[in-house]
PDB file of N, CA, C and O in Angstrom:
ATOM      1  N   UNK A   1      -5.225  -3.016 -10.711  1.00  0.00           N
ATOM      2  CA  UNK A   1      -4.321  -4.137 -10.910  1.00  0.00           C
ATOM      3  C   UNK A   1      -4.232  -4.426 -12.397  1.00  0.00           C
ATOM      4  O   UNK A   1      -5.248  -4.581 -13.075  1.00  0.00           O
ATOM      5  N   UNK A   2      -3.034  -4.495 -12.885  1.00  0.00           N
ATOM      6  CA  UNK A   2      -2.814  -4.771 -14.296  1.00  0.00           C
ATOM      7  C   UNK A   2      -2.810  -6.288 -14.491  1.00  0.00           C
ATOM      8  O   UNK A   2      -1.890  -6.966 -14.034  1.00  0.00           O
ATOM      9  N   UNK A   3      -3.802  -6.811 -15.145  1.00  0.00           N
ATOM     10  CA  UNK A   3      -3.907  -8.246 -15.439  1.00  0.00           C
ATOM     11  C   UNK A   3      -3.807  -9.111 -14.182  1.00  0.00           C
ATOM     12  O   UNK A   3      -3.356 -10.254 -14.248  1.00  0.00           O
ATOM     13  N   UNK A   4      -4.220  -8.579 -13.061  1.00  0.00           N
ATOM     14  CA  UNK A   4      -4.168  -9.288 -11.778  1.00  0.00           C
ATOM     15  C   UNK A   4      -2.760  -9.769 -11.453  1.00  0.00           C
ATOM     16  O   UNK A   4      -2.591 -10.764 -10.749  1.00  0.00           O
ATOM     17  N   UNK A   5      -1.752  -9.072 -11.961  1.00  0.00           N
ATOM     18  CA  UNK A   5      -0.372  -9.486 -11.749  1.00  0.00           C
ATOM     19  C   UNK A   5       0.481  -8.384 -11.132  1.00  0.00           C
ATOM     20  O   UNK A   5       1.673  -8.599 -10.912  1.00  0.00           O
ATOM     21  N   UNK A   6      -0.076  -7.228 -10.850  1.00  0.00           N
ATOM     22  CA  UNK A   6       0.706  -6.149 -10.276  1.00  0.00           C
ATOM     23  C   UNK A   6       0.053  -4.825 -10.573  1.00  0.00           C
ATOM     24  O   UNK A   6      -0.937  -4.760 -11.302  1.00  0.00           O
ATOM     25  N   UNK A   7       0.594  -3.783 -10.019  1.00  0.00           N
ATOM     26  CA  UNK A   7       0.004  -2.471 -10.209  1.00  0.00           C
ATOM     27  C   UNK A   7       1.037  -1.432 -10.552  1.00  0.00           C
ATOM     28  O   UNK A   7       2.201  -1.767 -10.773  1.00  0.00           O
ATOM     29  N   UNK A   8       0.633  -0.163 -10.603  1.00  0.00           N
ATOM     30  CA  UNK A   8       1.523   0.912 -11.003  1.00  0.00           C
ATOM     31  C   UNK A   8       2.396   1.432  -9.864  1.00  0.00           C
ATOM     32  O   UNK A   8       3.172   2.367 -10.064  1.00  0.00           O
ATOM     33  N   UNK A   9       2.284   0.845  -8.679  1.00  0.00           N
ATOM     34  CA  UNK A   9       2.984   1.348  -7.495  1.00  0.00           C
ATOM     35  C   UNK A   9       3.734   0.221  -6.807  1.00  0.00           C
ATOM     36  O   UNK A   9       3.231  -0.899  -6.709  1.00  0.00           O
ATOM     37  N   UNK A  10       4.940   0.516  -6.328  1.00  0.00           N
ATOM     38  CA  UNK A  10       5.643  -0.391  -5.427  1.00  0.00           C
ATOM     39  C   UNK A  10       5.800   0.343  -4.113  1.00  0.00           C
ATOM     40  O   UNK A  10       6.301   1.467  -4.083  1.00  0.00           O
ATOM     41  N   UNK A  11       5.381  -0.272  -3.041  1.00  0.00           N
ATOM     42  CA  UNK A  11       5.507   0.305  -1.719  1.00  0.00           C
ATOM     43  C   UNK A  11       6.201  -0.724  -0.845  1.00  0.00           C
ATOM     44  O   UNK A  11       5.619  -1.761  -0.528  1.00  0.00           O
ATOM     45  N   UNK A  12       7.419  -0.454  -0.458  1.00  0.00           N
ATOM     46  CA  UNK A  12       8.138  -1.432   0.341  1.00  0.00           C
ATOM     47  C   UNK A  12       9.568  -1.033   0.596  1.00  0.00           C
ATOM     48  O   UNK A  12       9.992   0.078   0.277  1.00  0.00           O
ATOM     49  N   UNK A  13      10.303  -1.955   1.174  1.00  0.00           N
ATOM     50  CA  UNK A  13      11.700  -1.728   1.517  1.00  0.00           C
ATOM     51  C   UNK A  13      12.559  -1.768   0.269  1.00  0.00           C
ATOM     52  O   UNK A  13      12.448  -2.688  -0.542  1.00  0.00           O
ATOM     53  N   UNK A  14      13.413  -0.772   0.116  1.00  0.00           N
ATOM     54  CA  UNK A  14      14.337  -0.737  -1.011  1.00  0.00           C
ATOM     55  C   UNK A  14      15.771  -0.949  -0.560  1.00  0.00           C
ATOM     56  O   UNK A  14      16.705  -0.806  -1.349  1.00  0.00           O
ATOM     57  N   UNK A  15      15.942  -1.289   0.704  1.00  0.00           N
ATOM     58  CA  UNK A  15      17.277  -1.597   1.240  1.00  0.00           C
ATOM     59  C   UNK A  15      17.247  -2.979   1.866  1.00  0.00           C
ATOM     60  O   UNK A  15      16.716  -3.917   1.272  1.00  0.00           O
ATOM     61  N   UNK A  16      17.804  -3.114   3.046  1.00  0.00           N
ATOM     62  CA  UNK A  16      18.004  -4.409   3.695  1.00  0.00           C
ATOM     63  C   UNK A  16      16.741  -5.259   3.746  1.00  0.00           C
ATOM     64  O   UNK A  16      16.808  -6.464   3.503  1.00  0.00           O
ATOM     65  N   UNK A  17      15.607  -4.671   4.052  1.00  0.00           N
ATOM     66  CA  UNK A  17      14.371  -5.431   4.073  1.00  0.00           C
ATOM     67  C   UNK A  17      13.730  -5.490   5.438  1.00  0.00           C
ATOM     68  O   UNK A  17      13.858  -4.565   6.241  1.00  0.00           O
ATOM     69  N   UNK A  18      13.043  -6.576   5.693  1.00  0.00           N
ATOM     70  CA  UNK A  18      12.250  -6.732   6.910  1.00  0.00           C
ATOM     71  C   UNK A  18      13.150  -6.751   8.142  1.00  0.00           C
ATOM     72  O   UNK A  18      14.099  -7.532   8.218  1.00  0.00           O
ATOM     73  N   UNK A  19      12.844  -5.886   9.101  1.00  0.00           N
ATOM     74  CA  UNK A  19      13.506  -5.902  10.400  1.00  0.00           C
ATOM     75  C   UNK A  19      12.426  -6.099  11.456  1.00  0.00           C
ATOM     76  O   UNK A  19      11.237  -6.028  11.145  1.00  0.00           O
ATOM     77  N   UNK A  20      12.823  -6.344  12.693  1.00  0.00           N
ATOM     78  CA  UNK A  20      11.884  -6.714  13.751  1.00  0.00           C
ATOM     79  C   UNK A  20      10.712  -5.753  13.919  1.00  0.00           C
ATOM     80  O   UNK A  20       9.624  -6.175  14.310  1.00  0.00           O
ATOM     81  N   UNK A  21      10.910  -4.496  13.635  1.00  0.00           N
ATOM     82  CA  UNK A  21       9.861  -3.507  13.879  1.00  0.00           C
ATOM     83  C   UNK A  21       9.278  -2.922  12.580  1.00  0.00           C
ATOM     84  O   UNK A  21       8.625  -1.879  12.615  1.00  0.00           O
ATOM     85  N   UNK A  22       9.504  -3.573  11.459  1.00  0.00           N
ATOM     86  CA  UNK A  22       8.946  -3.114  10.179  1.00  0.00           C
ATOM     87  C   UNK A  22       7.424  -3.055  10.206  1.00  0.00           C
ATOM     88  O   UNK A  22       6.814  -2.174   9.599  1.00  0.00           O
ATOM     89  N   UNK A  23       6.825  -3.992  10.909  1.00  0.00           N
ATOM     90  CA  UNK A  23       5.358  -4.054  10.943  1.00  0.00           C
ATOM     91  C   UNK A  23       4.764  -2.784  11.537  1.00  0.00           C
ATOM     92  O   UNK A  23       3.634  -2.427  11.203  1.00  0.00           O
ATOM     93  N   UNK A  24       5.493  -2.093  12.408  1.00  0.00           N
ATOM     94  CA  UNK A  24       4.959  -0.895  13.046  1.00  0.00           C
ATOM     95  C   UNK A  24       4.756   0.235  12.036  1.00  0.00           C
ATOM     96  O   UNK A  24       3.765   0.961  12.108  1.00  0.00           O
ATOM     97  N   UNK A  25       5.681   0.383  11.109  1.00  0.00           N
ATOM     98  CA  UNK A  25       5.531   1.404  10.069  1.00  0.00           C
ATOM     99  C   UNK A  25       4.385   1.026   9.126  1.00  0.00           C
ATOM    100  O   UNK A  25       3.574   1.876   8.757  1.00  0.00           O
ATOM    101  N   UNK A  26       4.323  -0.256   8.739  1.00  0.00           N
ATOM    102  CA  UNK A  26       3.217  -0.696   7.884  1.00  0.00           C
ATOM    103  C   UNK A  26       1.878  -0.492   8.584  1.00  0.00           C
ATOM    104  O   UNK A  26       0.906  -0.064   7.962  1.00  0.00           O
ATOM    105  N   UNK A  27       1.828  -0.800   9.877  1.00  0.00           N
ATOM    106  CA  UNK A  27       0.589  -0.638  10.647  1.00  0.00           C
ATOM    107  C   UNK A  27       0.142   0.821  10.656  1.00  0.00           C
ATOM    108  O   UNK A  27      -1.049   1.106  10.523  1.00  0.00           O
ATOM    109  N   UNK A  28       1.081   1.737  10.810  1.00  0.00           N
ATOM    110  CA  UNK A  28       0.771   3.175  10.777  1.00  0.00           C
ATOM    111  C   UNK A  28       0.206   3.558   9.411  1.00  0.00           C
ATOM    112  O   UNK A  28      -0.785   4.284   9.327  1.00  0.00           O
ATOM    113  N   UNK A  29       0.838   3.068   8.339  1.00  0.00           N
ATOM    114  CA  UNK A  29       0.384   3.337   6.977  1.00  0.00           C
ATOM    115  C   UNK A  29      -1.023   2.781   6.755  1.00  0.00           C
ATOM    116  O   UNK A  29      -1.894   3.485   6.243  1.00  0.00           O
ATOM    117  N   UNK A  30      -1.250   1.526   7.136  1.00  0.00           N
ATOM    118  CA  UNK A  30      -2.551   0.884   6.929  1.00  0.00           C
ATOM    119  C   UNK A  30      -3.644   1.577   7.736  1.00  0.00           C
ATOM    120  O   UNK A  30      -4.774   1.702   7.263  1.00  0.00           O
ATOM    121  N   UNK A  31      -3.328   2.023   8.933  1.00  0.00           N
ATOM    122  CA  UNK A  31      -4.321   2.730   9.750  1.00  0.00           C
ATOM    123  C   UNK A  31      -4.731   4.052   9.105  1.00  0.00           C
ATOM    124  O   UNK A  31      -5.902   4.428   9.156  1.00  0.00           O
ATOM    125  N   UNK A  32      -3.784   4.756   8.502  1.00  0.00           N
ATOM    126  CA  UNK A  32      -4.109   6.010   7.814  1.00  0.00           C
ATOM    127  C   UNK A  32      -5.014   5.756   6.616  1.00  0.00           C
ATOM    128  O   UNK A  32      -5.993   6.474   6.409  1.00  0.00           O
ATOM    129  N   UNK A  33      -4.686   4.730   5.825  1.00  0.00           N
ATOM    130  CA  UNK A  33      -5.497   4.398   4.654  1.00  0.00           C
ATOM    131  C   UNK A  33      -6.915   4.029   5.090  1.00  0.00           C
ATOM    132  O   UNK A  33      -7.887   4.497   4.497  1.00  0.00           O
ATOM    133  N   UNK A  34      -7.036   3.202   6.112  1.00  0.00           N
ATOM    134  CA  UNK A  34      -8.365   2.728   6.517  1.00  0.00           C
ATOM    135  C   UNK A  34      -9.171   3.782   7.263  1.00  0.00           C
ATOM    136  O   UNK A  34     -10.386   3.642   7.401  1.00  0.00           O
ATOM    137  N   UNK A  35      -8.516   4.835   7.747  1.00  0.00           N
ATOM    138  CA  UNK A  35      -9.238   5.870   8.492  1.00  0.00           C
ATOM    139  C   UNK A  35     -10.162   6.686   7.593  1.00  0.00           C
ATOM    140  O   UNK A  35     -11.201   7.168   8.045  1.00  0.00           O
ATOM    141  N   UNK A  36      -9.787   6.843   6.320  1.00  0.00           N
ATOM    142  CA  UNK A  36     -10.592   7.636   5.399  1.00  0.00           C
ATOM    143  C   UNK A  36     -10.544   9.129   5.691  1.00  0.00           C
ATOM    144  O   UNK A  36     -11.345   9.892   5.150  1.00  0.00           O
ATOM    145  N   UNK A  37      -9.621   9.551   6.531  1.00  0.00           N
ATOM    146  CA  UNK A  37      -9.505  10.954   6.933  1.00  0.00           C
ATOM    147  C   UNK A  37      -8.652  11.735   5.937  1.00  0.00           C
ATOM    148  O   UNK A  37      -8.158  11.187   4.951  1.00  0.00           O
ATOM    149  N   UNK A  38      -8.492  13.022   6.216  1.00  0.00           N
ATOM    150  CA  UNK A  38      -7.642  13.906   5.411  1.00  0.00           C
ATOM    151  C   UNK A  38      -6.471  14.394   6.244  1.00  0.00           C
ATOM    152  O   UNK A  38      -6.568  14.524   7.464  1.00  0.00           O
ATOM    153  N   UNK A  39      -5.358  14.664   5.565  1.00  0.00           N
ATOM    154  CA  UNK A  39      -4.188  15.241   6.213  1.00  0.00           C
ATOM    155  C   UNK A  39      -4.502  16.682   6.598  1.00  0.00           C
ATOM    156  O   UNK A  39      -5.053  17.430   5.790  1.00  0.00           O
ATOM    157  N   UNK A  40      -4.160  17.077   7.815  1.00  0.00           N
ATOM    158  CA  UNK A  40      -4.469  18.428   8.293  1.00  0.00           C
ATOM    159  C   UNK A  40      -3.678  19.496   7.556  1.00  0.00           C
ATOM    160  O   UNK A  40      -4.191  20.590   7.322  1.00  0.00           O
ATOM    161  N   UNK A  41      -2.439  19.199   7.186  1.00  0.00           N
ATOM    162  CA  UNK A  41      -1.599  20.199   6.527  1.00  0.00           C
ATOM    163  C   UNK A  41      -1.966  20.411   5.059  1.00  0.00           C
ATOM    164  O   UNK A  41      -2.157  21.546   4.621  1.00  0.00           O
ATOM    165  N   UNK A  42      -2.064  19.325   4.304  1.00  0.00           N
ATOM    166  CA  UNK A  42      -2.309  19.462   2.862  1.00  0.00           C
ATOM    167  C   UNK A  42      -3.794  19.440   2.507  1.00  0.00           C
ATOM    168  O   UNK A  42      -4.187  19.928   1.448  1.00  0.00           O
ATOM    169  N   UNK A  43      -4.615  18.877   3.388  1.00  0.00           N
ATOM    170  CA  UNK A  43      -6.039  18.751   3.104  1.00  0.00           C
ATOM    171  C   UNK A  43      -6.365  17.585   2.192  1.00  0.00           C
ATOM    172  O   UNK A  43      -7.532  17.328   1.899  1.00  0.00           O
ATOM    173  N   UNK A  44      -5.322  16.865   1.736  1.00  0.00           N
ATOM    174  CA  UNK A  44      -5.538  15.730   0.842  1.00  0.00           C
ATOM    175  C   UNK A  44      -5.906  14.483   1.632  1.00  0.00           C
ATOM    176  O   UNK A  44      -5.550  14.335   2.801  1.00  0.00           O
ATOM    177  N   UNK A  45      -6.622  13.598   0.968  1.00  0.00           N
ATOM    178  CA  UNK A  45      -7.078  12.350   1.571  1.00  0.00           C
ATOM    179  C   UNK A  45      -5.906  11.400   1.792  1.00  0.00           C
ATOM    180  O   UNK A  45      -4.956  11.373   1.010  1.00  0.00           O
ATOM    181  N   UNK A  46      -5.991  10.620   2.873  1.00  0.00           N
ATOM    182  CA  UNK A  46      -4.986   9.584   3.102  1.00  0.00           C
ATOM    183  C   UNK A  46      -5.130   8.443   2.108  1.00  0.00           C
ATOM    184  O   UNK A  46      -4.294   7.540   2.091  1.00  0.00           O
ATOM    185  N   UNK A  47      -6.178   8.460   1.273  1.00  0.00           N
ATOM    186  CA  UNK A  47      -6.298   7.466   0.213  1.00  0.00           C
ATOM    187  C   UNK A  47      -5.277   7.716  -0.891  1.00  0.00           C
ATOM    188  O   UNK A  47      -5.027   6.828  -1.705  1.00  0.00           O
ATOM    189  N   UNK A  48      -4.681   8.910  -0.934  1.00  0.00           N
ATOM    190  CA  UNK A  48      -3.556   9.162  -1.835  1.00  0.00           C
ATOM    191  C   UNK A  48      -2.339   8.486  -1.201  1.00  0.00           C
ATOM    192  O   UNK A  48      -1.954   8.823  -0.082  1.00  0.00           O
ATOM    193  N   UNK A  49      -1.744   7.549  -1.903  1.00  0.00           N
ATOM    194  CA  UNK A  49      -0.670   6.745  -1.327  1.00  0.00           C
ATOM    195  C   UNK A  49       0.533   7.576  -0.908  1.00  0.00           C
ATOM    196  O   UNK A  49       1.174   7.266   0.097  1.00  0.00           O
ATOM    197  N   UNK A  50       0.853   8.623  -1.656  1.00  0.00           N
ATOM    198  CA  UNK A  50       1.989   9.477  -1.299  1.00  0.00           C
ATOM    199  C   UNK A  50       1.759  10.206   0.015  1.00  0.00           C
ATOM    200  O   UNK A  50       2.681  10.348   0.818  1.00  0.00           O
ATOM    201  N   UNK A  51       0.535  10.666   0.238  1.00  0.00           N
ATOM    202  CA  UNK A  51       0.189  11.355   1.491  1.00  0.00           C
ATOM    203  C   UNK A  51       0.280  10.373   2.651  1.00  0.00           C
ATOM    204  O   UNK A  51       0.883  10.675   3.681  1.00  0.00           O
ATOM    205  N   UNK A  52      -0.319   9.196   2.483  1.00  0.00           N
ATOM    206  CA  UNK A  52      -0.302   8.197   3.556  1.00  0.00           C
ATOM    207  C   UNK A  52       1.124   7.746   3.863  1.00  0.00           C
ATOM    208  O   UNK A  52       1.473   7.559   5.029  1.00  0.00           O
ATOM    209  N   UNK A  53       1.945   7.571   2.841  1.00  0.00           N
ATOM    210  CA  UNK A  53       3.337   7.154   3.062  1.00  0.00           C
ATOM    211  C   UNK A  53       4.119   8.230   3.816  1.00  0.00           C
ATOM    212  O   UNK A  53       4.831   7.926   4.773  1.00  0.00           O
ATOM    213  N   UNK A  54       3.988   9.483   3.388  1.00  0.00           N
ATOM    214  CA  UNK A  54       4.720  10.568   4.055  1.00  0.00           C
ATOM    215  C   UNK A  54       4.293  10.766   5.498  1.00  0.00           C
ATOM    216  O   UNK A  54       5.135  10.912   6.384  1.00  0.00           O
ATOM    217  N   UNK A  55       3.004  10.772   5.735  1.00  0.00           N
ATOM    218  CA  UNK A  55       2.501  10.997   7.095  1.00  0.00           C
ATOM    219  C   UNK A  55       2.813   9.795   7.985  1.00  0.00           C
ATOM    220  O   UNK A  55       3.113   9.967   9.166  1.00  0.00           O
ATOM    221  N   UNK A  56       2.748   8.584   7.438  1.00  0.00           N
ATOM    222  CA  UNK A  56       3.074   7.413   8.255  1.00  0.00           C
ATOM    223  C   UNK A  56       4.539   7.445   8.688  1.00  0.00           C
ATOM    224  O   UNK A  56       4.863   7.055   9.810  1.00  0.00           O
ATOM    225  N   UNK A  57       5.426   7.908   7.804  1.00  0.00           N
ATOM    226  CA  UNK A  57       6.838   8.049   8.187  1.00  0.00           C
ATOM    227  C   UNK A  57       7.011   9.129   9.257  1.00  0.00           C
ATOM    228  O   UNK A  57       7.817   8.984  10.176  1.00  0.00           O
ATOM    229  N   UNK A  58       6.256  10.195   9.125  1.00  0.00           N
ATOM    230  CA  UNK A  58       6.328  11.287  10.098  1.00  0.00           C
ATOM    231  C   UNK A  58       5.820  10.829  11.464  1.00  0.00           C
ATOM    232  O   UNK A  58       6.388  11.195  12.492  1.00  0.00           O
ATOM    233  N   UNK A  59       4.752  10.029  11.479  1.00  0.00           N
ATOM    234  CA  UNK A  59       4.148   9.575  12.735  1.00  0.00           C
ATOM    235  C   UNK A  59       4.848   8.370  13.347  1.00  0.00           C
ATOM    236  O   UNK A  59       4.649   8.069  14.524  1.00  0.00           O
ATOM    237  N   UNK A  60       5.667   7.678  12.558  1.00  0.00           N
ATOM    238  CA  UNK A  60       6.307   6.433  13.002  1.00  0.00           C
ATOM    239  C   UNK A  60       7.250   6.694  14.176  1.00  0.00           C
ATOM    240  O   UNK A  60       8.144   7.536  14.094  1.00  0.00           O
ATOM    241  N   UNK A  61       7.038   5.970  15.258  1.00  0.00           N
ATOM    242  CA  UNK A  61       7.882   6.141  16.444  1.00  0.00           C
ATOM    243  C   UNK A  61       8.559   4.839  16.853  1.00  0.00           C
ATOM    244  O   UNK A  61       9.275   4.822  17.854  1.00  0.00           O
ATOM    245  N   UNK A  62       8.362   3.769  16.130  1.00  0.00           N
ATOM    246  CA  UNK A  62       8.915   2.466  16.498  1.00  0.00           C
ATOM    247  C   UNK A  62      10.395   2.358  16.214  1.00  0.00           C
ATOM    248  O   UNK A  62      10.987   3.204  15.544  1.00  0.00           O
ATOM    249  N   UNK A  63      10.971   1.304  16.735  1.00  0.00           N
ATOM    250  CA  UNK A  63      12.377   1.015  16.480  1.00  0.00           C
ATOM    251  C   UNK A  63      13.323   1.926  17.247  1.00  0.00           C
ATOM    252  O   UNK A  63      12.895   2.769  18.035  1.00  0.00           O
ATOM    253  N   UNK A  64      14.594   1.745  17.009  1.00  0.00           N
ATOM    254  CA  UNK A  64      15.592   2.518  17.731  1.00  0.00           C
ATOM    255  C   UNK A  64      16.316   3.530  16.860  1.00  0.00           C
ATOM    256  O   UNK A  64      17.135   4.299  17.363  1.00  0.00           O
ATOM    257  N   UNK A  65      16.034   3.544  15.575  1.00  0.00           N
ATOM    258  CA  UNK A  65      16.687   4.508  14.690  1.00  0.00           C
ATOM    259  C   UNK A  65      15.730   4.897  13.557  1.00  0.00           C
ATOM    260  O   UNK A  65      14.562   4.509  13.569  1.00  0.00           O
ATOM    261  N   UNK A  66      16.212   5.642  12.610  1.00  0.00           N
ATOM    262  CA  UNK A  66      15.389   6.130  11.505  1.00  0.00           C
ATOM    263  C   UNK A  66      15.518   5.249  10.266  1.00  0.00           C
ATOM    264  O   UNK A  66      15.124   5.659   9.174  1.00  0.00           O
ATOM    265  N   UNK A  67      16.057   4.061  10.419  1.00  0.00           N
ATOM    266  CA  UNK A  67      16.350   3.195   9.278  1.00  0.00           C
ATOM    267  C   UNK A  67      15.145   2.991   8.373  1.00  0.00           C
ATOM    268  O   UNK A  67      15.257   3.138   7.156  1.00  0.00           O
ATOM    269  N   UNK A  68      13.991   2.655   8.948  1.00  0.00           N
ATOM    270  CA  UNK A  68      12.815   2.375   8.123  1.00  0.00           C
ATOM    271  C   UNK A  68      12.312   3.607   7.392  1.00  0.00           C
ATOM    272  O   UNK A  68      11.781   3.494   6.287  1.00  0.00           O
ATOM    273  N   UNK A  69      12.467   4.758   7.977  1.00  0.00           N
ATOM    274  CA  UNK A  69      12.030   5.981   7.290  1.00  0.00           C
ATOM    275  C   UNK A  69      12.809   6.187   5.995  1.00  0.00           C
ATOM    276  O   UNK A  69      12.282   6.745   5.033  1.00  0.00           O
ATOM    277  N   UNK A  70      14.059   5.740   5.969  1.00  0.00           N
ATOM    278  CA  UNK A  70      14.883   5.900   4.777  1.00  0.00           C
ATOM    279  C   UNK A  70      14.746   4.727   3.813  1.00  0.00           C
ATOM    280  O   UNK A  70      14.900   4.899   2.604  1.00  0.00           O
ATOM    281  N   UNK A  71      14.458   3.543   4.334  1.00  0.00           N
ATOM    282  CA  UNK A  71      14.460   2.356   3.483  1.00  0.00           C
ATOM    283  C   UNK A  71      13.083   1.982   2.951  1.00  0.00           C
ATOM    284  O   UNK A  71      12.989   1.201   2.004  1.00  0.00           O
ATOM    285  N   UNK A  72      12.024   2.514   3.528  1.00  0.00           N
ATOM    286  CA  UNK A  72      10.679   2.204   3.053  1.00  0.00           C
ATOM    287  C   UNK A  72      10.256   3.296   2.080  1.00  0.00           C
ATOM    288  O   UNK A  72      10.133   4.458   2.464  1.00  0.00           O
ATOM    289  N   UNK A  73      10.034   2.928   0.826  1.00  0.00           N
ATOM    290  CA  UNK A  73       9.806   3.927  -0.218  1.00  0.00           C
ATOM    291  C   UNK A  73       8.621   3.589  -1.096  1.00  0.00           C
ATOM    292  O   UNK A  73       8.223   2.432  -1.236  1.00  0.00           O
ATOM    293  N   UNK A  74       8.079   4.620  -1.671  1.00  0.00           N
ATOM    294  CA  UNK A  74       6.997   4.496  -2.641  1.00  0.00           C
ATOM    295  C   UNK A  74       7.599   4.780  -4.005  1.00  0.00           C
ATOM    296  O   UNK A  74       8.124   5.868  -4.239  1.00  0.00           O
ATOM    297  N   UNK A  75       7.526   3.806  -4.909  1.00  0.00           N
ATOM    298  CA  UNK A  75       8.046   3.972  -6.261  1.00  0.00           C
ATOM    299  C   UNK A  75       6.842   3.978  -7.195  1.00  0.00           C
ATOM    300  O   UNK A  75       6.160   2.964  -7.339  1.00  0.00           O
ATOM    301  N   UNK A  76       6.585   5.101  -7.819  1.00  0.00           N
ATOM    302  CA  UNK A  76       5.428   5.268  -8.674  1.00  0.00           C
ATOM    303  C   UNK A  76       4.821   6.635  -8.432  1.00  0.00           C
ATOM    304  O   UNK A  76       5.440   7.487  -7.795  1.00  0.00           O
ATOM    305  N   UNK A  77       3.642   6.846  -8.925  1.00  0.00           N
ATOM    306  CA  UNK A  77       2.970   8.136  -8.809  1.00  0.00           C
ATOM    307  C   UNK A  77       2.374   8.300  -7.419  1.00  0.00           C
ATOM    308  O   UNK A  77       1.472   7.545  -7.056  1.00  0.00           O
ATOM    309  N   UNK A  78       2.848   9.265  -6.622  1.00  0.00           N
ATOM    310  CA  UNK A  78       2.329   9.452  -5.268  1.00  0.00           C
ATOM    311  C   UNK A  78       0.887   9.948  -5.222  1.00  0.00           C
ATOM    312  O   UNK A  78       0.252   9.921  -4.168  1.00  0.00           O
ATOM    313  N   UNK A  79       0.370  10.401  -6.366  1.00  0.00           N
ATOM    314  CA  UNK A  79      -1.019  10.840  -6.430  1.00  0.00           C
ATOM    315  C   UNK A  79      -1.992   9.674  -6.626  1.00  0.00           C
ATOM    316  O   UNK A  79      -3.207   9.871  -6.619  1.00  0.00           O
ATOM    317  N   UNK A  80      -1.460   8.462  -6.800  1.00  0.00           N
ATOM    318  CA  UNK A  80      -2.321   7.297  -6.960  1.00  0.00           C
ATOM    319  C   UNK A  80      -3.223   7.177  -5.748  1.00  0.00           C
ATOM    320  O   UNK A  80      -2.774   7.256  -4.605  1.00  0.00           O
ATOM    321  N   UNK A  81      -4.510   6.984  -6.023  1.00  0.00           N
ATOM    322  CA  UNK A  81      -5.496   6.953  -4.945  1.00  0.00           C
ATOM    323  C   UNK A  81      -6.127   5.566  -4.859  1.00  0.00           C
ATOM    324  O   UNK A  81      -6.479   4.968  -5.876  1.00  0.00           O
ATOM    325  N   UNK A  82      -6.261   5.073  -3.651  1.00  0.00           N
ATOM    326  CA  UNK A  82      -6.943   3.800  -3.429  1.00  0.00           C
ATOM    327  C   UNK A  82      -8.444   4.049  -3.492  1.00  0.00           C
ATOM    328  O   UNK A  82      -8.956   4.964  -2.848  1.00  0.00           O
ATOM    329  N   UNK A  83      -9.141   3.234  -4.266  1.00  0.00           N
ATOM    330  CA  UNK A  83     -10.596   3.351  -4.326  1.00  0.00           C
ATOM    331  C   UNK A  83     -11.194   2.657  -3.123  1.00  0.00           C
ATOM    332  O   UNK A  83     -10.810   1.536  -2.788  1.00  0.00           O
ATOM    333  N   UNK A  84     -12.124   3.315  -2.481  1.00  0.00           N
ATOM    334  CA  UNK A  84     -12.814   2.711  -1.344  1.00  0.00           C
ATOM    335  C   UNK A  84     -14.189   2.195  -1.739  1.00  0.00           C
ATOM    336  O   UNK A  84     -14.816   1.467  -0.970  1.00  0.00           O
ATOM    337  N   UNK A  85     -14.671   2.560  -2.928  1.00  0.00           N
ATOM    338  CA  UNK A  85     -15.898   1.994  -3.482  1.00  0.00           C
ATOM    339  C   UNK A  85     -15.859   2.191  -5.001  1.00  0.00           C
ATOM    340  O   UNK A  85     -14.949   2.838  -5.519  1.00  0.00           O
ATOM    341  N   UNK A  86     -16.820   1.648  -5.699  1.00  0.00           N
ATOM    342  CA  UNK A  86     -16.862   1.753  -7.150  1.00  0.00           C
ATOM    343  C   UNK A  86     -17.370   3.127  -7.550  1.00  0.00           C
ATOM    344  O   UNK A  86     -18.451   3.534  -7.124  1.00  0.00           O
ATOM    345  N   UNK A  87     -16.593   3.860  -8.377  1.00  0.00           N
ATOM    346  CA  UNK A  87     -17.046   5.192  -8.792  1.00  0.00           C
ATOM    347  C   UNK A  87     -18.237   5.101  -9.734  1.00  0.00           C
ATOM    348  O   UNK A  87     -18.341   4.163 -10.526  1.00  0.00           O
ATOM    349  N   UNK A  88     -19.129   6.072  -9.647  1.00  0.00           N
ATOM    350  CA  UNK A  88     -20.270   6.089 -10.551  1.00  0.00           C
ATOM    351  C   UNK A  88     -19.886   6.626 -11.924  1.00  0.00           C
ATOM    352  O   UNK A  88     -20.525   6.289 -12.921  1.00  0.00           O
ATOM    353  N   UNK A  89     -18.833   7.469 -11.986  1.00  0.00           N
ATOM    354  CA  UNK A  89     -18.323   7.999 -13.246  1.00  0.00           C
ATOM    355  C   UNK A  89     -16.817   7.835 -13.279  1.00  0.00           C
ATOM    356  O   UNK A  89     -16.133   8.064 -12.281  1.00  0.00           O
ATOM    357  N   UNK A  90     -16.303   7.434 -14.442  1.00  0.00           N
ATOM    358  CA  UNK A  90     -14.845   7.364 -14.593  1.00  0.00           C
ATOM    359  C   UNK A  90     -14.354   8.657 -15.194  1.00  0.00           C
ATOM    360  O   UNK A  90     -13.153   8.820 -15.410  1.00  0.00           O
TER     361      UNK A  90
END
């Protein structure tokens, strides 16, 4: 977090915004991040935001159309990784 006012990544809707089933895509994304697992295809950790965003869109089955897959975007470096604990070395 830069000065506790924001970070290097924006993850959210870049079109119309919140729709009735938006929470389902976010829930899929959050579950991948909290699982601590790796993607089977790339072998990369779901702690990489780009991996979690792509796989969550692929796994998303909610709603009646593909609207959220197109409108929910990651703006920033997809290699950005969420820390799950304090690193011993930077």
